[in-house]
N, C-alpha and C positions, 0 to 999 in steps of 0.2 A: 610606340614612340613617346619620348619625354623631351619636349623643347628644352633647350639649354639657353641661359643668358649669355651675354657678351663675355662674361668671365668664365664661362663653361660650366657653371653650376645649374642645377634644374631650375626652371623658372617656375615660380609660384604666383597664382593669381589670388588675388585679395577681393573677397566678395563679402560686403557687410561685416568687415572686421575679421573675417575668417580666412586663413590661408589654405589654398588648394593646390595639390599637385595634378597637373592635367596630363593625362595619358591617352593616347590615340591607338587606335588598332589599324587605322588606314591613313595613307598620306593625304587623300583627298579630305579627311576629317580635320586633320592638322592644319592644311592649307585654308580651309574654310574658317577655322578658328583664328588664324592669323589675319585673315582677309577682314573678318569683322572687327579688328582691332586696328586696322590699316598698318599691319606689320608684314615684312618680308618674311619668307620661309627661311629659317636659318638652320644651325646646327641642331642635331637632336641625338639622343641616344636610343638604342632600341634593347633595352635588356629584358630577360624573361620576367614574366609577371612575379614569380616567386621572389627574385631579387628586389623588384620594387617594394613588396610588402615586407619582406624579411630584413632587407639591409638599408635601402634608400630611405624609406619613411621614417625609421627610427633615428637615423642620422639627421633628418631635418627638423625633428622635434616632435613632442607629443600632441601638438595642437595642430597638426597639418592633416587635412582630409584628402582624400583621393577621388578625383572625378575622372571617369572614362568617357571619352568622346563627347566633351562638353558642347561641342557645336552641331552634333548629330541629333538625329530625330528622336533617340531614345538614350540620352546620357544617363549614366549610372553613377551614383556618389556613394561614398563610404566616409561618413563624418569621422573626425578623429576619435572621439569617445567610442564609436563602434569598432574602430581598428584596435585600439587599445583593449577592449573588452575580449577580443579574440585571443589576446595574448595571456589573458588571465588564466 
């Protein structure tokens, strides 16, 4: 699941000047993430992972990293430079 902004675009989180696309594998992870930010659960997309990496991330720019389950016990990050290295 990918949270969407009020305008329907994927919601990006900025941490220490770096943009991250948060992806959640379960609704409770998504809810915990929003709750920690005093936000209500809103709209989201649930594309297959392949589409996130192959189509969505390139559309967002080459400086956006990917973080899976950022509110979970074991979040997993893919920094933007690591994602770009996979394309080479």
